[in-house]
C-alpha positions as CSV (number, residue, x, y, z in Angstrom):
1,M,182.2,95.4,-52.1
2,L,181.2,95.1,-55.7
3,F,182.3,92.1,-57.8
4,N,183.0,94.6,-60.7
5,S,185.6,96.5,-58.7
6,L,189.4,96.6,-58.4
7,H,188.8,95.9,-54.6
8,F,187.3,92.6,-55.3
9,L,189.9,91.6,-57.9
10,I,192.5,91.9,-55.2
11,F,190.3,90.5,-52.4
12,F,189.2,87.3,-54.0
13,P,192.7,85.9,-55.1
14,V,194.0,86.7,-51.6
15,V,191.2,84.9,-49.9
16,A,191.2,81.9,-52.3
17,N,194.9,81.4,-52.0
18,A,194.9,81.8,-48.2
19,F,192.0,79.3,-48.0
20,F,194.1,76.5,-49.5
21,V,197.3,77.5,-47.7
22,L,195.8,77.4,-44.3
23,P,195.2,74.2,-42.3
24,D,191.6,72.8,-42.5
25,R,190.7,74.0,-39.0
26,W,191.3,77.6,-39.8
27,R,189.6,77.8,-43.2
28,G,186.1,78.3,-41.9
29,M,187.2,81.2,-39.7
30,L,189.0,82.7,-42.7
31,L,185.9,82.5,-44.9
32,L,183.7,84.0,-42.1
33,I,186.1,86.9,-41.5
34,A,186.4,87.5,-45.3
35,S,182.6,87.3,-45.6
36,Y,182.0,89.8,-42.8
37,Y,184.7,92.1,-44.3
38,F,183.0,91.8,-47.7
39,Y,179.7,92.9,-46.3
40,M,181.1,95.6,-44.1
41,C,182.7,97.3,-47.1
42,W,179.2,98.6,-47.7
43,R,178.1,99.9,-44.2
44,P,180.1,98.4,-41.3
45,P,177.4,98.9,-38.6
46,Y,174.9,96.8,-40.5
47,I,176.9,93.7,-39.9
48,V,174.9,93.6,-36.6
49,V,171.9,92.6,-38.7
50,I,173.7,89.6,-40.2
51,I,174.9,88.6,-36.7
52,F,171.4,88.9,-35.3
53,I,169.9,86.7,-38.0
54,T,172.7,84.2,-37.5
55,M,172.2,83.9,-33.7
56,L,168.4,84.0,-33.8
57,D,168.1,81.0,-36.2
58,Y,171.1,79.1,-34.8
59,F,169.5,78.8,-31.4
60,A,165.9,78.5,-32.9
61,G,167.1,75.5,-34.9
62,I,168.5,73.8,-31.8
63,M,165.4,74.5,-29.7
64,I,163.1,73.2,-32.5
65,E,165.1,69.9,-32.6
66,R,165.2,69.5,-28.8
67,A,161.5,70.3,-28.3
68,T,159.3,67.2,-27.9
69,D,156.0,69.1,-27.7
70,P,154.7,70.1,-31.2
71,R,153.5,73.4,-29.8
72,A,157.0,74.2,-28.5
73,K,158.4,73.4,-32.0
74,Q,155.8,75.7,-33.5
75,F,156.7,78.4,-31.0
76,F,160.4,78.4,-31.9
77,L,159.7,78.2,-35.6
78,G,157.3,81.2,-35.1
79,L,160.0,83.1,-33.3
80,S,162.4,82.6,-36.2
81,L,159.9,83.6,-38.7
82,C,158.8,86.7,-36.8
83,G,162.4,87.7,-36.2
84,N,163.4,87.4,-39.9
85,L,160.2,88.8,-41.4
86,G,160.2,91.5,-38.8
87,L,163.5,92.7,-40.0
88,L,162.1,92.8,-43.5
89,L,159.0,94.7,-42.3
90,V,161.0,97.3,-40.4
91,F,163.8,98.0,-42.9
92,K,162.0,97.3,-46.2
93,Y,158.3,97.7,-45.9
94,F,157.5,99.9,-42.9
95,N,157.9,103.2,-44.8
96,F,156.0,101.8,-47.8
97,L,153.1,100.7,-45.6
98,A,153.2,103.9,-43.5
99,G,153.3,106.1,-46.7
100,S,150.4,104.2,-48.2
101,L,148.4,104.6,-45.0
102,N,149.2,108.3,-44.9
103,Q,148.0,108.8,-48.4
104,G,144.8,106.9,-47.6
105,L,144.2,109.0,-44.5
106,Q,144.9,112.2,-46.4
107,S,142.3,111.3,-49.1
108,F,139.7,111.1,-46.2
109,D,140.9,114.5,-44.8
110,V,142.3,112.8,-41.7
111,A,145.1,114.8,-40.2
112,H,146.9,111.9,-38.5
113,H,150.3,111.2,-39.9
114,V,152.4,108.0,-39.3
115,P,156.0,109.0,-39.0
116,L,158.5,107.4,-41.4
117,L,161.7,105.6,-40.3
118,K,165.0,107.1,-41.3
119,V,166.8,103.8,-42.1
120,V,168.7,102.5,-45.0
121,L,167.8,99.1,-46.4
122,P,170.6,96.6,-45.5
123,I,172.0,95.3,-48.8
124,G,170.7,91.9,-49.8
125,L,168.4,91.6,-46.7
126,S,165.8,89.7,-48.6
127,F,168.3,87.1,-49.6
128,H,169.7,86.7,-46.0
129,T,166.3,86.3,-44.4
130,F,164.9,83.9,-46.9
131,Q,168.0,81.7,-46.6
132,A,167.8,81.7,-42.8
133,I,164.1,81.0,-42.9
134,S,164.6,77.9,-45.2
135,Y,167.0,76.5,-42.5
136,T,164.5,76.7,-39.6
137,I,161.7,75.4,-41.7
138,E,163.8,72.4,-42.8
139,V,164.8,71.7,-39.2
140,Y,161.1,71.9,-38.2
141,R,160.2,69.5,-41.0
142,G,162.9,67.1,-39.9
143,R,164.7,67.2,-43.2
144,V,168.0,68.5,-41.8
145,P,169.5,68.3,-38.3
146,A,170.0,71.4,-36.3
147,E,173.5,72.8,-36.9
148,R,175.6,72.7,-33.7
149,N,178.7,74.3,-35.2
150,L,178.1,78.0,-34.9
151,L,180.9,78.8,-37.3
152,D,179.4,76.6,-40.0
153,Y,176.0,78.1,-39.6
154,A,177.4,81.7,-39.6
155,L,179.0,80.8,-42.9
156,Y,175.7,79.4,-44.2
157,V,174.1,82.8,-43.6
158,S,177.0,85.0,-44.8
159,F,179.1,83.1,-47.3
160,F,180.5,86.0,-49.3
161,P,180.1,84.8,-53.0
162,Q,176.3,84.6,-52.6
163,M,175.4,86.5,-49.5
164,V,174.3,89.7,-51.2
165,A,172.2,88.5,-54.2
166,G,172.0,84.8,-54.0
167,P,171.5,82.1,-55.2
168,I,169.3,81.5,-52.1
169,E,170.7,78.3,-50.9
170,R,169.1,75.4,-48.9
171,P,170.7,74.0,-45.7
172,Y,170.8,70.5,-47.0
173,H,172.8,71.6,-50.0
174,L,175.2,74.2,-48.6
175,L,175.8,73.3,-44.9
176,P,177.4,69.9,-45.5
177,Q,179.9,71.5,-47.9
178,F,181.4,73.5,-45.0
179,K,182.3,70.2,-43.3
180,T,184.1,68.5,-46.1
181,R,187.8,68.9,-46.7
182,K,188.6,71.0,-49.8
183,R,191.6,70.4,-52.1
184,V,192.8,72.3,-55.0
185,E,191.2,70.7,-58.1
186,F,192.4,72.1,-61.4
187,A,189.1,71.2,-63.2
188,A,187.1,73.1,-60.6
189,V,189.4,76.1,-60.6
190,R,189.3,76.3,-64.3
191,S,185.5,75.9,-64.5
192,G,185.0,78.4,-61.8
193,L,187.2,81.0,-63.4
194,E,185.6,80.4,-66.8
195,L,182.1,81.0,-65.3
196,A,183.3,84.1,-63.4
197,L,184.9,85.5,-66.6
198,W,181.6,85.0,-68.5
199,G,179.7,86.7,-65.7
200,F,182.0,89.7,-65.8
201,F,181.4,89.9,-69.6
202,K,177.7,89.9,-69.2
203,K,177.8,92.5,-66.4
204,V,180.3,95.1,-67.5
205,V,180.2,94.7,-71.3
206,I,176.4,94.4,-71.7
207,A,174.4,95.2,-68.6
208,D,176.3,98.3,-67.6
209,R,176.5,99.6,-71.1
210,L,172.7,99.3,-71.5
211,A,172.2,100.8,-68.0
212,A,173.0,104.3,-69.4
213,M,170.2,104.4,-71.9
214,V,167.7,102.5,-69.8
215,G,168.3,104.8,-66.8
216,S,168.0,108.0,-68.8
217,V,164.7,107.0,-70.5
218,Y,163.0,105.6,-67.3
219,A,164.1,108.6,-65.3
220,A,162.0,110.9,-67.5
221,P,159.8,108.8,-69.8
222,H,157.7,111.8,-70.7
223,K,160.6,113.2,-72.8
224,F,160.6,110.3,-75.2
225,N,158.4,108.9,-78.0
226,G,157.2,105.3,-78.2
227,G,160.1,104.1,-80.3
228,V,162.7,105.1,-77.6
229,L,160.4,103.8,-74.8
230,T,160.0,100.4,-76.6
231,L,163.8,100.2,-77.3
232,A,164.6,101.1,-73.7
233,T,162.2,98.4,-72.4
234,V,163.6,95.7,-74.6
235,L,167.1,96.7,-73.6
236,F,166.2,96.6,-69.9
237,T,164.9,93.1,-70.3
238,I,168.3,92.2,-71.6
239,Q,170.1,94.3,-69.0
240,I,168.5,92.8,-66.0
241,Y,169.2,89.3,-67.3
242,C,172.9,90.0,-68.0
243,D,173.2,91.8,-64.7
244,F,171.6,89.3,-62.5
245,S,172.8,86.1,-64.3
246,G,176.2,87.7,-64.5
247,Y,176.2,88.1,-60.7
248,S,175.1,84.5,-60.3
249,D,177.8,83.3,-62.6
250,I,180.5,85.2,-60.7
251,A,179.2,84.0,-57.4
252,I,179.0,80.3,-58.5
253,G,182.3,80.6,-60.2
254,C,184.2,82.1,-57.2
255,A,182.6,79.5,-54.9
256,R,183.6,76.7,-57.2
257,V,187.3,77.8,-57.3
258,M,187.3,77.1,-53.5
259,G,185.5,73.8,-53.9
260,F,181.9,74.9,-53.1
261,E,179.0,74.3,-55.4
262,L,176.1,76.7,-55.4
263,M,172.8,76.0,-57.0
264,T,172.1,77.0,-60.6
265,N,170.0,80.2,-60.7
266,F,169.4,80.6,-64.4
267,R,168.8,78.3,-67.3
268,Q,168.5,80.3,-70.5
269,P,165.2,81.9,-69.5
270,Y,164.7,83.9,-72.7
271,F,164.4,80.7,-74.7
272,A,161.3,79.7,-72.7
273,Q,158.2,79.1,-74.8
274,S,155.7,80.0,-72.0
275,I,155.6,82.0,-68.8
276,E,155.3,78.7,-66.9
277,E,158.6,77.5,-68.4
278,Y,160.2,81.0,-68.0
279,W,159.7,80.7,-64.2
280,R,161.4,77.3,-64.2
281,R,164.4,79.0,-65.8
282,W,164.5,82.5,-64.2
283,H,165.8,83.1,-60.6
284,I,165.4,79.5,-59.9
285,S,166.5,79.7,-56.2
286,L,163.7,82.2,-55.5
287,S,160.9,80.5,-57.5
288,T,161.7,77.2,-55.9
289,W,161.8,78.9,-52.5
290,F,158.3,80.2,-53.0
291,R,157.2,76.8,-54.3
292,D,158.6,74.8,-51.3
293,Y,157.7,77.2,-48.5
294,L,154.5,79.0,-49.7
295,Y,152.8,77.3,-52.7
296,I,153.0,73.7,-51.4
297,P,152.0,74.7,-47.8
298,L,149.0,76.5,-49.3
299,G,147.9,73.3,-50.9
300,G,149.7,73.5,-54.2
301,N,147.6,71.9,-56.9
302,R,145.9,69.5,-54.5
303,V,143.0,71.9,-54.0
304,S,140.0,73.1,-56.0
305,T,140.6,75.0,-59.2
306,R,139.4,78.2,-57.6
307,Q,141.8,77.8,-54.6
308,W,144.6,76.8,-56.9
309,C,144.1,80.1,-58.9
310,T,144.2,82.0,-55.6
311,N,147.3,80.2,-54.5
312,I,149.1,81.1,-57.8
313,M,148.1,84.8,-57.4
314,I,149.3,84.9,-53.8
315,V,152.6,83.4,-54.7
316,F,153.3,85.7,-57.7
317,T,152.0,88.8,-55.9
318,L,154.2,88.1,-52.8
319,S,157.2,87.3,-55.1
320,G,156.7,90.7,-56.6
321,M,156.6,92.4,-53.2
322,W,159.8,90.5,-52.3
323,H,161.6,92.6,-54.9
324,G,160.7,95.9,-53.5
325,A,158.4,98.1,-51.3
326,N,156.5,99.7,-54.2
327,W,153.1,99.1,-55.7
328,T,154.8,98.6,-59.1
329,Y,156.6,95.5,-57.9
330,L,153.3,94.1,-56.5
331,I,151.6,94.7,-59.8
332,W,154.5,93.2,-61.8
333,G,154.2,90.0,-59.7
334,A,150.4,90.0,-60.2
335,M,150.8,90.4,-64.0
336,H,152.9,87.3,-64.1
337,G,150.3,85.5,-62.0
338,V,147.7,86.4,-64.6
339,Y,150.0,85.4,-67.4
340,Y,150.5,82.0,-65.7
341,L,146.8,81.4,-65.2
342,V,145.8,82.5,-68.7
343,G,148.6,80.4,-70.2
344,R,147.3,77.3,-68.3
345,A,143.7,78.0,-69.3
346,T,144.4,78.5,-73.0
347,A,147.0,75.7,-73.4
348,P,144.6,73.2,-75.0
349,L,143.2,75.8,-77.4
350,R,146.7,77.0,-78.4
351,S,147.8,73.4,-79.0
352,A,144.9,72.7,-81.2
353,L,145.4,75.9,-83.1
354,S,149.1,75.1,-83.7
355,R,148.2,71.7,-85.1
356,M,145.6,73.3,-87.4
357,L,148.2,75.7,-88.7
358,G,150.7,73.0,-89.4
359,E,153.1,72.9,-86.5
360,A,154.1,69.4,-87.4
361,Y,155.6,70.7,-90.7
362,L,157.3,73.8,-89.3
363,P,158.1,73.0,-85.6
364,R,161.1,75.4,-85.4
365,V,159.0,78.3,-86.7
366,F,156.3,77.7,-84.0
367,E,159.0,77.3,-81.3
368,A,160.5,80.7,-82.4
369,W,157.1,82.3,-82.4
370,R,156.4,81.1,-78.9
371,M,159.8,82.3,-77.6
372,L,159.3,85.7,-79.1
373,F,155.8,86.0,-77.8
374,T,156.9,85.0,-74.3
375,F,159.8,87.5,-74.5
376,A,157.3,90.2,-75.4
377,L,155.1,89.4,-72.4
378,I,158.1,89.4,-70.1
379,S,159.3,92.8,-71.5
380,F,155.8,94.3,-71.3
381,A,155.6,93.3,-67.6
382,F,159.1,94.7,-66.9
383,I,157.8,98.2,-67.6
384,M,156.0,98.0,-64.3
385,F,159.1,96.6,-62.6
386,R,161.5,99.3,-63.9
387,A,159.3,102.4,-63.8
388,Q,159.9,104.7,-60.9
389,S,156.2,105.1,-60.2
390,F,152.8,103.8,-61.3
391,A,152.1,107.0,-63.2
392,D,155.4,106.6,-65.2
393,A,154.5,103.0,-66.0
394,M,151.0,104.1,-67.3
395,Y,152.6,106.8,-69.4
396,I,154.9,104.3,-71.0
397,Y,152.1,101.8,-71.6
398,S,150.0,104.4,-73.2
399,H,152.8,105.6,-75.5
400,F,154.5,102.2,-76.1
401,F,153.5,101.8,-79.7
402,H,153.9,105.4,-80.9
403,F,156.8,105.2,-83.3
404,A,156.5,108.5,-85.1
405,D,159.8,110.2,-86.0
406,F,161.9,107.5,-84.6
407,H,165.0,106.0,-86.3
408,W,167.8,104.2,-84.6
409,R,170.4,106.1,-86.7
410,N,169.2,109.3,-85.0
411,L,169.4,107.8,-81.5
412,G,172.0,110.3,-80.3
413,Q,169.5,113.2,-80.7
414,Y,167.4,111.9,-77.9
415,Q,170.3,112.3,-75.4
416,V,169.9,108.9,-73.8
417,G,173.5,108.1,-73.2
418,L,173.8,105.6,-76.0
419,E,174.8,106.4,-79.6
420,A,173.9,104.3,-82.6
421,T,177.4,102.8,-82.7
422,D,177.0,101.8,-79.0
423,L,173.7,100.2,-79.9
424,V,175.4,98.2,-82.7
425,T,178.2,97.1,-80.3
426,S,175.6,96.1,-77.7
427,A,173.6,94.1,-80.3
428,V,176.7,92.1,-81.3
429,M,177.5,91.4,-77.6
430,I,173.9,90.4,-76.9
431,A,173.9,88.1,-79.9
432,I,177.0,86.4,-78.5
433,V,175.3,85.8,-75.1
434,L,172.2,84.4,-76.9
435,I,174.3,82.1,-79.0
436,V,176.1,80.8,-76.0
437,D,172.8,80.3,-74.2
438,W,171.4,78.4,-77.1
439,I,174.5,76.2,-77.3
440,Q,174.3,75.5,-73.6
441,M,170.5,74.7,-73.8
442,T,170.7,72.4,-76.8
443,G,174.0,70.7,-75.7
444,N,175.5,71.1,-79.1
445,D,178.1,68.3,-79.5
446,I,180.2,70.1,-82.1
447,A,180.5,73.2,-79.8
448,R,181.5,71.0,-76.9
449,R,184.2,69.2,-78.9
450,T,185.4,72.6,-80.2
451,W,185.6,74.0,-76.7
452,D,187.7,71.0,-75.6
453,I,190.4,72.1,-78.1
454,K,192.9,73.9,-75.8
455,P,194.1,76.6,-78.4
456,V,190.5,77.4,-79.3
457,R,189.5,77.7,-75.6
458,W,192.4,80.1,-74.9
459,V,191.6,82.2,-77.9
460,L,188.0,82.6,-76.5
461,Y,189.4,83.4,-73.1
462,Y,191.5,86.2,-74.5
463,A,188.6,87.4,-76.6
464,C,186.3,87.6,-73.6
465,A,189.0,89.4,-71.5
466,Y,189.7,91.8,-74.4
467,A,186.0,92.6,-74.7
468,I,185.8,93.3,-70.9
469,V,188.9,95.6,-71.0
470,F,188.1,97.6,-74.1
471,F,184.2,97.5,-74.2
472,G,183.4,97.2,-70.6
473,V,181.9,100.0,-68.5
474,F,183.9,100.5,-65.3
475,E,181.9,103.0,-63.3
476,H,181.2,100.8,-60.3
477,V,177.6,100.2,-61.3
478,E,176.1,98.1,-58.6
479,F,174.1,95.0,-59.4
480,I,170.4,95.5,-59.8
481,Y,169.4,92.9,-57.3
482,F,171.6,94.4,-54.5
483,R,168.7,96.7,-53.7
484,F,166.5,93.7,-52.9
């Protein structure tokens, strides 16, 4: 089931109202049934995967807590890790690894061929497995007790607002919330609906409108000149942010309506002034997951400089692979690893240069320059993320700055699914999102007081709803991160 569908607009009010009408003892069961139904609207048989993950880690957590021998604890933790990562290997990476091996064997004229599996990747599998893994690791570390209530743990794995594309929750944050009594709180309902409405705006008005052009250009990049390729790349950078942060806003907002708080997943990432800061603002639940469960266990920054650099590259490369079974994702992750290391290495030099150029007198100008430069680096790397193949990415990189015969007024002649008027509309809507992000980041007091004026707030509600109805794209475009 997609958030941006009529199905969900009926499903959620029914579930939310039933949740508060039912007695406390039945609410958990209602949410679990609703969550399983939500998932089964995609492919019903694949609910078996969710149930397998749930049962595996539920019993693994109990056995880890009961075990007195450290080796027994390690065994049950290993069982959980192998089960969850094994699912990822089979469904997500087996065909990629087998295909790469077949290509390698073919280059050496070896006739052997590894057969490929005819399976469909379960939607949101990477999110389910990482959330389940965080539970068993935290039980092993002794930070959380093993959950004895199977219903609560099943909800932890499959809570429908965030089960498909996150945020990737931690057990110490989400599990206790299933044990507390929920009451209808007007402030929470209002805040949740506001956030969900804003998420729908970003998704259907901006992301899905831009998807037409980005998809057309990246499906056949050889047909377009550098101007169109550059424009499509910048628009994809905006599209993926509005798409994914829009999903997170809807998920957090819907959960909040029912009294649950999910972790923040985005903090205005395109106002970051460095790649390091960008990763503190982008997909926070994933970046902190890799920090807590991979980077720190590898030694973090408590190792030699050479080992630290290796750790950084391992984390970023694996985070790239987490996104998809393709060399382009791996390279995208590695590019960010290189960005991060180069940024750290050149930080003293860049600071000294900024002082020499008079940053103290024009601090806002230098901040804007760093934001634009960071955005350019992010967009440049996203070419590898979005391209359908390494060859397509190389073509785009090699033609990226060829702007001959390009003018935005003639955009329609390129047949990219976006006319010049659509581009102007999109630019206005993008500007609105950036202004709101800036206000949220700076905590503008005037904007906050203005928002507290009820008539003003309702005018903005209607304006947002109007934009969704009359400028939104309603073609059931799935969220980009569903495929991960």
